[in-house]
C-alpha positions as CSV (number, residue, x, y, z in Angstrom):
1,M,-84.7,60.0,-2.7
2,G,-85.5,61.4,-6.0
3,T,-88.8,63.0,-6.5
4,S,-89.8,60.1,-9.1
5,L,-89.0,57.4,-6.3
6,Q,-90.9,59.1,-3.8
7,H,-94.0,58.7,-5.1
8,A,-94.1,54.9,-6.1
9,L,-95.8,52.7,-4.7
10,Q,-93.4,49.9,-4.2
11,I,-90.2,50.8,-2.5
12,Y,-87.9,49.1,-0.6
13,E,-85.3,50.8,1.5
14,A,-82.2,49.8,3.7
15,G,-79.6,51.9,5.4
16,R,-79.0,55.7,6.5
17,S,-78.3,58.7,5.0
18,G,-77.9,62.3,6.4
19,K,-75.8,64.8,7.6
20,D,-75.2,63.2,10.9
21,V,-74.7,59.7,9.2
22,R,-71.4,58.4,8.1
23,S,-69.9,55.0,6.4
24,D,-73.4,54.3,5.7
25,C,-75.6,54.7,2.6
26,R,-79.5,54.6,2.4
27,V,-80.8,52.5,-0.6
28,A,-84.1,52.6,-2.5
29,F,-84.9,49.6,-4.5
30,L,-88.0,49.7,-6.9
31,P,-88.5,46.7,-9.0
32,Q,-89.8,46.8,-12.6
33,D,-91.0,44.7,-15.2
34,S,-88.8,45.9,-17.9
35,G,-86.6,48.6,-18.7
36,G,-83.4,47.3,-17.3
37,I,-81.3,49.0,-14.5
38,A,-81.3,52.5,-13.6
39,I,-79.0,53.8,-10.7
40,E,-79.1,57.1,-9.3
41,L,-76.4,58.0,-7.0
42,K,-75.7,60.7,-4.7
43,S,-72.4,60.6,-3.0
44,R,-70.5,62.6,-0.7
45,V,-67.5,61.4,-2.2
46,G,-69.0,61.0,-5.7
47,A,-66.3,63.0,-7.6
48,Y,-63.5,60.3,-6.8
49,Y,-65.8,57.2,-6.3
50,G,-69.1,57.4,-8.1
51,D,-68.2,55.7,-10.8
52,S,-66.9,52.5,-8.7
53,I,-69.9,52.8,-6.5
54,R,-72.2,52.5,-9.8
55,R,-70.2,49.4,-10.9
56,Q,-70.5,47.9,-7.5
57,A,-74.2,48.6,-7.2
58,Q,-74.6,46.9,-10.9
59,R,-72.5,43.7,-9.8
60,T,-74.3,43.5,-6.5
61,L,-77.4,43.1,-8.7
62,D,-76.4,40.8,-11.1
63,T,-75.6,38.7,-8.0
64,L,-79.2,38.8,-7.3
65,A,-80.1,38.1,-10.5
66,I,-82.1,41.6,-10.8
67,G,-82.5,42.7,-14.3
68,N,-85.2,45.1,-14.1
69,C,-85.1,48.2,-11.4
70,R,-84.6,51.6,-10.6
71,L,-81.9,51.8,-7.6
72,C,-81.5,55.0,-5.7
73,I,-78.1,55.2,-3.5
74,E,-77.5,58.2,-1.0
75,D,-74.1,57.6,0.0
76,E,-72.2,58.9,3.4
77,G,-68.9,57.5,2.4
78,A,-69.9,53.7,3.0
79,L,-67.4,51.2,2.0
80,P,-68.2,48.3,-0.3
81,F,-68.8,45.6,2.5
82,V,-71.6,48.1,3.6
83,I,-73.1,49.2,-0.2
84,A,-73.2,45.6,-1.0
85,A,-75.2,44.5,2.4
86,R,-77.5,47.5,2.1
87,I,-78.6,46.9,-1.3
88,E,-79.0,43.0,-0.5
89,A,-81.2,43.9,2.2
90,A,-83.7,46.4,0.5
91,V,-83.9,43.9,-2.5
92,K,-84.8,40.8,-0.4
93,K,-87.4,43.4,1.4
94,S,-89.3,43.2,-1.4
95,G,-89.3,39.4,-1.7
96,I,-88.2,38.9,-5.2
97,V,-84.9,37.0,-3.9
98,K,-84.4,34.7,-1.0
99,L,-81.4,32.5,-1.1
100,A,-78.8,34.8,-3.1
101,R,-76.2,36.6,-1.2
102,A,-74.1,39.5,-2.1
103,L,-70.8,38.6,-0.4
104,S,-68.5,41.0,-0.3
105,E,-64.6,40.6,-0.7
106,A,-62.8,38.8,2.3
107,V,-60.1,39.1,4.1
108,P,-57.9,36.4,5.3
109,L,-59.4,34.5,8.4
110,P,-57.6,35.4,11.7
111,P,-56.1,32.4,14.0
112,V,-58.6,30.4,15.5
113,S,-59.4,31.5,19.3
114,S,-58.8,29.5,22.1
115,K,-60.9,28.4,24.4
116,D,-59.4,29.9,27.2
117,R,-58.0,33.3,25.9
118,L,-58.2,36.5,27.8
119,R,-61.3,38.1,27.3
120,R,-60.8,41.1,30.0
121,S,-62.8,43.5,27.7
122,R,-65.6,43.0,25.3
123,L,-66.6,46.0,23.3
124,Y,-70.2,46.7,22.2
125,L,-70.7,47.7,18.4
126,P,-74.5,48.6,17.4
127,G,-74.7,45.9,14.4
128,S,-76.6,48.6,12.4
129,E,-73.9,51.0,12.4
130,P,-70.9,50.4,10.2
131,K,-69.0,53.8,11.3
132,Y,-68.0,51.9,14.4
133,F,-66.5,48.6,12.8
134,I,-63.7,49.9,10.9
135,N,-61.3,51.1,13.6
136,A,-63.0,49.4,16.6
137,S,-59.6,47.1,16.7
138,L,-57.7,50.3,17.2
139,H,-58.8,50.6,20.9
140,E,-57.3,47.1,21.5
141,P,-60.1,45.2,23.2
142,D,-59.6,41.8,24.0
143,A,-63.1,41.2,22.0
144,I,-65.5,43.3,19.8
145,I,-69.3,42.4,19.7
146,L,-71.4,42.8,16.9
147,D,-74.7,43.3,18.3
148,L,-77.8,42.2,16.6
149,E,-80.0,42.5,20.1
150,D,-80.9,45.6,22.1
151,S,-78.7,47.7,20.2
152,V,-80.5,47.4,16.8
153,H,-84.5,48.8,16.1
154,P,-86.6,46.3,15.6
155,D,-87.1,47.5,12.1
156,E,-83.2,47.1,11.3
157,K,-83.0,43.5,12.5
158,Y,-83.0,42.2,9.0
159,A,-80.6,44.6,7.4
160,A,-78.1,44.5,10.5
161,R,-78.0,40.8,10.1
162,I,-76.6,41.1,6.3
163,L,-74.7,44.2,7.3
164,V,-72.6,42.2,10.2
165,R,-72.3,38.9,8.0
166,N,-70.7,41.2,5.4
167,A,-68.6,42.7,8.1
168,L,-67.3,39.7,9.7
169,R,-66.4,38.7,5.8
170,S,-64.8,41.9,4.8
171,V,-63.2,43.8,8.1
172,S,-60.2,43.0,9.8
173,F,-60.3,43.5,13.8
174,G,-57.0,42.5,14.3
175,R,-56.4,40.6,17.2
176,C,-59.9,40.9,18.5
177,E,-61.9,38.2,18.8
178,R,-64.6,38.6,16.9
179,M,-68.2,37.9,19.0
180,V,-71.9,38.4,17.7
181,R,-74.6,38.6,20.0
182,I,-77.5,37.4,18.3
183,N,-81.4,37.9,19.3
184,Q,-83.3,36.1,22.0
185,L,-84.7,32.8,20.8
186,P,-86.4,32.0,18.3
187,L,-85.1,35.0,16.3
188,G,-81.4,34.4,17.1
189,L,-81.7,31.3,15.1
190,E,-82.4,33.3,11.9
191,D,-79.6,35.5,12.8
192,L,-77.2,32.1,12.8
193,E,-78.1,31.1,9.2
194,E,-76.2,34.6,8.3
195,V,-73.3,34.8,10.3
196,V,-72.2,31.3,11.1
197,P,-70.9,30.8,7.4
198,E,-68.4,33.7,7.9
199,F,-66.9,32.3,10.9
200,P,-67.3,34.5,14.1
201,D,-65.3,33.2,16.8
202,L,-68.0,33.5,19.0
203,V,-71.8,33.7,19.9
204,L,-73.1,35.3,22.8
205,I,-76.8,34.0,23.5
206,P,-79.4,36.6,25.2
207,K,-81.4,35.7,27.9
208,V,-80.8,32.3,28.4
209,E,-82.7,30.6,31.0
210,S,-82.4,26.9,30.2
211,A,-79.9,24.6,29.1
212,Q,-82.1,23.7,26.2
213,Q,-81.6,26.7,24.5
214,V,-77.8,26.8,24.5
215,A,-78.2,23.2,23.2
216,D,-80.5,24.3,20.7
217,V,-78.0,27.2,19.3
218,A,-75.4,24.7,19.4
219,Q,-77.4,22.4,17.3
220,A,-78.3,25.0,14.9
221,I,-74.7,26.1,14.5
222,A,-73.3,22.3,14.0
223,Q,-76.2,21.8,11.1
224,I,-74.7,25.0,9.5
225,Q,-71.1,23.9,9.6
226,R,-72.1,20.5,8.4
227,T,-73.8,22.5,5.4
228,Q,-70.8,24.6,4.6
229,E,-68.5,21.9,5.4
230,H,-66.0,23.4,7.8
231,T,-65.4,22.7,11.6
232,R,-63.8,25.8,12.7
233,P,-64.9,26.3,16.6
234,I,-67.2,28.7,17.1
235,W,-68.0,29.3,21.2
236,L,-70.8,30.3,23.2
237,M,-71.2,32.7,25.8
238,P,-74.7,32.4,27.4
239,I,-75.8,35.5,29.2
240,L,-78.0,35.3,32.1
241,E,-80.6,38.1,32.5
242,S,-83.3,36.5,34.9
243,A,-83.8,35.3,38.3
244,L,-84.7,31.8,36.6
245,G,-81.1,32.2,34.3
246,I,-79.3,32.4,37.9
247,E,-80.8,29.4,39.6
248,N,-79.9,27.1,36.5
249,A,-76.5,28.7,35.8
250,H,-74.5,25.4,36.5
251,A,-76.8,23.5,33.7
252,I,-76.5,26.4,31.3
253,A,-72.5,26.5,32.0
254,T,-72.5,22.5,30.9
255,A,-75.2,22.9,28.4
256,D,-72.2,22.1,25.7
257,E,-69.1,21.7,25.2
258,S,-68.7,25.1,23.2
259,V,-69.6,27.2,26.2
260,V,-66.4,29.1,27.4
261,A,-68.1,31.2,29.7
262,L,-71.1,32.6,31.3
263,T,-71.9,36.5,31.7
264,I,-74.9,38.4,33.4
265,G,-76.9,41.5,31.9
266,L,-77.5,43.5,34.8
267,E,-80.2,45.8,33.6
268,D,-82.7,42.9,32.8
269,Y,-81.7,41.0,35.6
270,T,-82.5,43.7,38.2
271,A,-85.7,44.6,36.2
272,D,-86.6,41.2,36.9
273,L,-86.1,41.5,40.4
274,G,-87.9,44.5,40.6
275,V,-85.3,46.7,42.1
276,A,-82.8,49.5,41.2
277,K,-79.5,49.1,39.5
278,T,-77.0,50.7,41.6
279,V,-73.4,51.6,41.3
280,E,-72.3,49.5,44.3
281,G,-74.3,46.5,43.2
282,T,-75.5,45.0,46.4
283,E,-78.9,43.7,44.9
284,S,-77.1,41.5,42.2
285,L,-74.1,40.2,44.0
286,Y,-75.6,37.1,44.9
287,A,-76.6,36.8,41.4
288,R,-72.6,37.7,40.6
289,T,-71.5,35.6,42.7
290,R,-73.6,32.4,41.9
291,L,-72.5,33.1,38.4
292,V,-69.0,32.9,39.1
293,N,-69.3,29.7,41.3
294,A,-71.1,27.9,38.2
295,A,-68.6,29.0,35.9
296,K,-65.9,28.0,37.8
297,A,-67.3,24.5,38.9
298,A,-67.7,24.1,35.0
299,G,-64.3,25.0,34.2
300,I,-64.9,28.1,32.2
301,Q,-64.8,31.9,32.4
302,A,-67.0,34.1,34.4
303,I,-67.6,37.4,32.4
304,D,-69.2,40.5,34.2
305,S,-71.6,42.9,32.9
306,V,-71.1,46.0,31.7
307,F,-70.8,49.6,33.8
308,G,-73.4,51.7,32.1
309,D,-71.9,55.3,33.2
310,V,-69.3,56.2,30.6
311,G,-68.2,59.9,32.6
312,D,-67.8,57.8,36.0
313,I,-64.3,56.4,35.6
314,E,-63.6,55.9,39.2
315,G,-66.8,54.2,39.4
316,L,-65.6,51.7,36.6
317,R,-62.4,51.3,38.4
318,R,-63.9,50.2,41.5
319,W,-66.5,48.0,40.1
320,G,-63.6,46.1,37.8
321,E,-61.5,45.6,40.7
322,N,-64.4,44.1,42.9
323,S,-65.5,42.1,40.2
324,R,-62.1,40.9,40.0
325,A,-62.3,40.2,43.7
326,V,-65.2,37.8,43.8
327,G,-63.7,36.1,40.5
328,F,-65.0,37.5,37.5
329,E,-61.9,37.4,34.5
330,G,-63.8,40.5,32.6
331,M,-66.4,42.3,31.9
332,G,-68.4,44.3,29.1
333,C,-67.9,47.9,27.8
334,I,-69.9,50.2,25.9
335,H,-67.5,52.9,25.1
336,P,-63.4,52.7,24.0
337,S,-62.6,54.9,26.6
338,Q,-63.6,52.0,29.6
339,I,-61.2,49.5,28.0
340,P,-57.8,50.8,29.6
341,I,-59.3,51.2,33.0
342,I,-60.8,47.5,32.6
343,H,-57.5,46.3,32.0
344,D,-55.8,47.9,34.7
345,A,-58.5,46.6,37.1
346,F,-58.1,42.8,36.0
347,A,-54.5,43.3,35.8
348,P,-52.4,41.3,38.8
349,T,-50.8,43.6,41.1
350,E,-47.1,43.4,41.4
351,K,-47.4,41.8,45.0
352,E,-49.5,39.5,43.3
353,I,-47.4,38.4,40.7
354,E,-44.1,38.3,42.8
355,K,-45.8,36.1,45.5
356,A,-47.1,33.7,42.4
357,L,-43.4,33.6,40.9
358,K,-42.0,32.5,44.1
359,I,-44.8,29.7,44.5
360,V,-44.0,28.8,40.7
361,S,-40.4,28.7,41.3
362,A,-40.7,26.4,44.4
363,Y,-43.0,24.4,42.2
364,D,-40.5,23.9,39.3
365,E,-37.6,22.8,41.8
366,A,-39.6,20.2,43.7
367,Q,-40.6,18.8,40.2
368,R,-36.8,19.1,39.1
369,E,-35.9,17.2,42.5
370,G,-38.8,14.7,41.9
371,L,-40.4,15.9,45.5
372,G,-44.3,15.2,45.8
373,V,-44.4,18.4,48.5
374,V,-44.2,22.1,47.5
375,S,-42.4,24.2,50.1
376,L,-41.7,28.1,50.2
377,G,-39.3,28.8,53.2
378,S,-40.5,26.8,56.3
379,K,-44.3,26.7,54.6
380,M,-45.9,23.6,53.0
381,I,-47.8,25.0,49.4
382,D,-51.2,22.9,48.6
383,P,-52.0,21.8,45.5
384,P,-54.9,24.4,44.7
385,V,-52.1,27.2,46.0
386,V,-49.8,26.2,43.4
387,N,-52.8,25.7,40.6
388,R,-53.3,29.4,41.6
389,A,-50.0,30.6,41.2
390,L,-49.4,28.7,37.8
391,K,-52.6,30.6,36.4
392,L,-51.7,33.8,37.7
393,A,-48.5,33.8,36.2
394,A,-49.5,32.7,33.0
395,T,-52.7,35.5,32.8
396,A,-49.7,38.1,33.5
397,R,-47.6,36.8,30.7
398,A,-50.8,36.7,28.7
399,M,-51.1,40.4,29.5
400,G,-47.4,41.1,28.9
401,L,-46.8,41.8,32.6
402,L,-44.2,39.4,32.7
403,D,-42.5,40.6,29.7
404,A,-42.4,44.1,31.1
405,R,-41.2,43.1,34.3
406,E,-38.2,41.2,32.8
407,A,-37.3,43.9,30.9
408,S,-37.4,46.3,33.5
409,K,-34.9,44.2,35.0
């Protein structure tokens, strides 16, 4: 910051700057009683965009009804939605402004996310690090998670909330489902006030141990939506991270109709048990299979935890294949390099697809002939087997496997 600001008594800051920082900025706000607005700017791209940044800063202060202040911006290539968020966070830390929002320019909303869409991979993005937002969709995960919980330092929670709100509004994440992991309740309810009006597709609720926690989030979302007069669905995915959460898995899964999946957080779960987390996962097998059973009984998806060792590709592959084998439909990931491995691990094999297509063909023929029994050769096919084949074929088509198969013929 400039020397004059460094020695002021009431400076309010947000954001980050420095040689290792990119796509962000540090803002220092000094409220004054008079003198108008003075904006100091130091920017890597000042020669090209300095005037634009100053104009945006002025518009943002106008939106927040700030008439007298000194504002210092150290810019490391931040985009407009980041600059607006950092200025708003710094101003609101002063307590001068409480309700006004410096909303960035909005991009068109993507199509509504379906309840049973593919959720093989969910890429975590720290909610305080805008550098990860812009190109996240290029890695083609099924979903991105703008994380407000574990990846955000406690001192940055407030500023990250505003940044994530503006990212939902201004960043196109392509075909990725846009998820937000809120903080543990009750702090997470404050997160909802900012993010729900910008239409996230899904909210992850951490450290859930009871159905009431899910109901509280669903009720808070519904109340905000009524205020905003919109009815676009926002799905919920509770994260079970304790022994008590696992024991209450089915009650949590059925706590609200907006719950589309259950997932598990193994770091906290194993800590709760007082055991070490291993690559084999023996210590968490009971919890993971119980979660799968509860999710399937409730008619929703079961999503596995992340695999923490980014360098162990073969370990990730084995974990993903074993995860699919016990009934999970996807898992989290913490690095883009994990995405294709996870997608391969959760894809049906060629043999499975071939068998499913034969069963589906036999089912279709029985339907055409008005038969109540499906047979394949000399074998009778039970309805649950038919349903599984239909689902596997639908999943393979959603993954593009049937299209590729048909194109190769």
